[in-house]
C-alpha positions in Angstrom: 6.3 8.6 -11.4 7.8 12.3 -12.2 6.9 15.5 -13.9 3.5 15.8 -14.3 2.4 12.3 -13.5 3.7 13.1 -9.8 1.8 16.4 -9.2 -1.4 14.7 -11.1 -1.3 11.9 -8.3 -0.5 14.3 -5.6 -3.8 16.3 -6.4 -5.6 13.1 -6.8 -4.7 11.9 -3.1 -6.1 15.3 -2.1 -9.4 14.8 -3.3 -9.6 11.5 -2.3 -8.8 12.8 1.1 -11.4 15.2 1.2 -14.0 12.5 -0.3 -13.5 10.2 2.3 -13.6 12.8 5.2 -16.9 12.9 4.6 -19.0 10.3 6.6 -21.7 10.0 3.9 -19.0 8.3 1.3 -18.6 4.4 2.0 -14.7 4.1 1.2 -14.6 0.6 0.9 -17.3 0.6 -1.7 -15.4 3.5 -3.6 -12.2 1.3 -3.7 -14.2 -1.6 -5.5 -15.3 1.0 -8.1 -12.0 2.7 -8.3 -10.4 -1.2 -8.7 -13.3 -1.7 -11.3 -12.1 1.5 -13.8 -8.4 0.3 -12.9 -9.0 -2.9 -14.5 -11.1 -1.5 -17.5 -7.9 1.2 -18.3 -5.4 -1.4 -17.6 -7.2 -3.7 -20.4 -8.4 -1.1 -22.9 -4.8 0.5 -23.9 -6.2 2.5 -26.8 -8.7 4.3 -24.5 -6.2 5.0 -21.9 -4.1 7.0 -24.4 -7.1 8.8 -25.4 -7.6 9.7 -21.9 -4.3 10.8 -21.2 -3.6 12.3 -25.1 -2.1 15.9 -23.7 -3.5 17.0 -27.4 -7.0 17.0 -25.8 -8.6 19.5 -23.8 -8.8 18.2 -20.2 -12.8 19.0 -19.7 -13.8 17.0 -23.1 -11.6 14.1 -21.9 -13.5 14.3 -18.3 -16.6 14.4 -20.4 -15.6 11.2 -21.7 -15.0 9.2 -19.0 -18.3 10.0 -17.5 -20.2 9.1 -20.4 -18.2 5.9 -20.7 -18.4 5.2 -16.9 -22.4 6.2 -17.3 -24.3 4.4 -14.3 -21.8 1.6 -13.4 -20.0 3.7 -10.6 -21.3 6.5 -8.0 -21.1 9.7 -8.9 -18.4 10.5 -6.4 -16.5 7.7 -8.5 -16.8 9.3 -11.6 -16.4 12.8 -10.4 -12.7 11.7 -9.1 -11.9 9.8 -12.3 -13.0 12.7 -14.2 -10.5 14.9 -12.0 -7.8 12.4 -13.1 -7.9 12.5 -16.6 -8.1 16.2 -16.7 -4.6 16.2 -15.3 -1.5 15.9 -17.7 0.1 12.7 -17.2 3.8 12.0 -18.4 2.8 8.3 -19.5 -0.7 6.6 -20.0 0.1 4.1 -17.9 1.0 6.6 -14.9 -2.9 6.8 -14.9 -3.5 3.2 -14.4 -0.9 3.3 -11.4 -2.6 6.1 -9.6 -6.0 4.7 -10.2 -4.6 1.6 -8.4 -3.1 3.2 -5.6 -6.4 5.7 -4.9 -8.6 2.1 -4.9 -6.0 0.7 -2.2 -5.7 3.7 -0.1 -9.7 4.2 0.0 -9.7 0.6 1.3 -7.2 1.4 3.9 -8.7 4.6 4.7 -12.5 2.5 5.5 -10.1 0.2 7.8 -8.5 3.5 9.6 -12.1 4.7 9.9 -13.2 1.5 11.7 -10.0 1.9 13.7 -8.6 -1.7 12.1 -5.3 -0.1 10.1 -3.0 -1.2 12.8 -4.8 -5.2 12.2 -4.4 -4.5 8.6 -1.0 -3.8 8.3 0.0 -6.6 10.3 -2.0 -9.1 8.6 -0.6 -7.6 5.4 2.9 -8.4 6.8 2.2 -11.7 8.0 0.4 -13.4 4.8 3.7 -11.8 3.5 5.9 -14.1 5.5 3.7 -17.0 5.2 3.8 -16.9 1.3 7.5 -16.5 1.5 8.0 -19.5 3.6 5.8 -21.7 1.0 7.0 -22.1 -2.3 3.7 -24.5 -2.9 1.2 -21.3 -1.7 3.3 -18.9 -3.6 3.0 -20.8 -7.2 -0.7 -21.5 -6.8 -1.0 -17.7 -6.2 1.3 -16.6 -9.0 0.4 -19.1 -11.6 -0.7 -17.3 -14.7 -2.5 -20.2 -16.3 -4.5 -20.5 -13.0 -7.9 -18.5 -13.8 -8.5 -15.2 -11.3 -11.7 -17.1 -9.8 -9.2 -20.0 -8.5 -7.1 -18.3 -6.9 -9.7 -15.5 -5.1 -11.4 -19.0 -3.8 -7.7 -19.9 -2.4 -7.6 -16.4 -0.9 -10.9 -16.7 0.3 -10.0 -20.2 2.3 -7.3 -19.0 3.6 -8.4 -15.2 4.7 -11.8 -15.5 5.1 -13.1 -14.7 8.8 -9.3 -14.6 9.8 -8.5 -11.4 8.6 -9.7 -8.1 8.1 -12.1 -7.8 5.3 -9.9 -4.8 3.8 -6.9 -7.0 4.0 -8.7 -10.2 1.9 -9.9 -7.3 -0.4 -6.4 -5.7 -1.1 -4.5 -9.2 -1.3 -7.1 -10.7 -3.5 -6.7 -7.7 -5.9 -3.3 -7.9 -6.1 -3.2 -11.7 -7.0 -5.5 -11.4 -9.5 -4.5 -8.5 -11.2 -0.6 -8.2 -10.3 0.0 -6.2 -13.4 3.6 -6.8 -14.0 4.8 -7.4 -10.3 5.9 -10.1 -8.3 3.6 -10.9 -5.0 6.2 -9.9 -2.9 6.7 -6.3 -4.2 3.1 -5.8 -4.4 2.6 -6.9 -0.7 5.4 -4.7 0.4 3.8 -1.5 -1.8 0.8 -2.1 0.1 2.7 -2.1 3.8 4.1 1.1 2.7 0.8 2.5 1.6 -0.9 1.5 5.0 2.0 3.3 7.0 1.5 6.5 5.1 -2.1 6.7 6.3 -0.3 7.3 9.6 2.3 9.4 8.4 4.9 6.5 9.7 8.0 4.5 8.3 7.9 0.8 8.2 10.7 -1.1 10.0 10.6 -4.8 9.7 12.4 -6.2 13.1 13.6 -9.8 12.7 14.8 -11.3 16.3 15.9 -14.5 17.5 13.1 -14.1 20.3 10.3 -12.5 20.6 10.8 -8.8 22.0 9.0 -7.5 25.1 6.5 -4.8 24.9 9.7 -2.5 26.7 11.5 -3.4 24.1 9.1 -2.8 21.3 8.7 0.8 22.6 12.2 1.5 23.1 13.3 -0.1 19.8 10.4 2.4 18.3 11.5 5.5 20.0 15.0 5.2 19.0 13.8 4.5 15.4 12.0 7.3 15.2 14.4 9.5 16.5 16.9 8.6 13.9 14.6 8.7 11.1 12.3 11.6 12.2 9.1 10.2 11.6 6.8 7.8 13.6 7.6 4.3 13.3 5.4 1.1 12.6 7.4 -2.2 13.5 6.8 -5.3 11.6 7.9 -8.0 13.6 9.3 -11.5 12.8 10.7 -14.0 14.7 13.8 -16.1 13.4 16.1 -18.4 15.5 18.8 -17.8 13.2 19.6 -14.1 14.4 21.5 -15.2 17.1 22.6 -13.3 19.9 20.2 -10.1 18.4 18.2 -8.7 15.7 18.1 -7.7 12.2 16.3 -4.2 11.5 15.4 -3.0 7.8 14.0 0.7 7.0 13.2 0.7 3.5 16.8 -0.6 1.8 18.6 0.3 4.9 19.5 -2.7 6.9 20.7 -2.6 10.4 22.5 -5.7 12.1 23.3 -6.1 15.7 21.5 -6.7 19.4 19.2 -4.4 20.6 21.0 -2.7 23.2 24.1 -2.2 20.7 21.6 -0.3 18.5 20.0 1.6 21.1 23.3 2.6 22.2 25.0 3.6 18.9 21.4 5.6 18.7 21.9 7.7 21.7 25.9 8.3 20.4 24.4 9.5 17.2 21.9 11.5 18.6 24.5 13.0 21.1 27.0 13.7 18.5 24.1 16.2 17.1 24.3 18.1 20.3 26.7 20.9 20.9 29.6 20.1 22.7 30.1 21.8 26.2 
């Protein structure tokens, strides 16, 4: 997003945070309602264009949204959607993208309130690894001719009772309504969104053998100093990474042994200090 859409999304995020800070708001239920509105506007292109038409007054569009949603969603969800359509959007599709992000954020907020956000982050990462290692599973989940109900049932058999409810909801929405994205990119976006709930970056760490708690702590601390933000480590083991590890933070890939990277981190930090 850019321009007006970026500003509109930023304002919507603030409104969502203010709403979900209230103990009276069921964040998981709000997520379901926002996801339903997302599906509606993704499907009804003409309606989406009307609600984002810059020639129409913002309050008129908000009133229209409230009338259309009626008793189908809670007052909280209707107010949030009304605020979204009052804003200006660079493209009509940006409104749908924003609604989808808010729905996912609401589910992650529910997990955070329950003290389960770390589990959800890890489950999203592990599910992505399972999908990438099974061409048969990936094909079943991305088959465009397969009905959404069969995909939901497959995910229920895989995740039901084994993963957090928020994880299951997030993955199910992604699989049944990919909106043109690949499964991998969708899971990556969810992982990043989960990390942002704690203002952390995500580092995907692949090592030849499992890291000890001390190694994880040292690596996390070193990466946090290098990037200036708290770091969440998604850990994977691959015996092919001989003698070291691979660390990916966003688009940057760091290869080398743990000791080498920590030593290099120390040199980089020392290099920024005044010389004696």
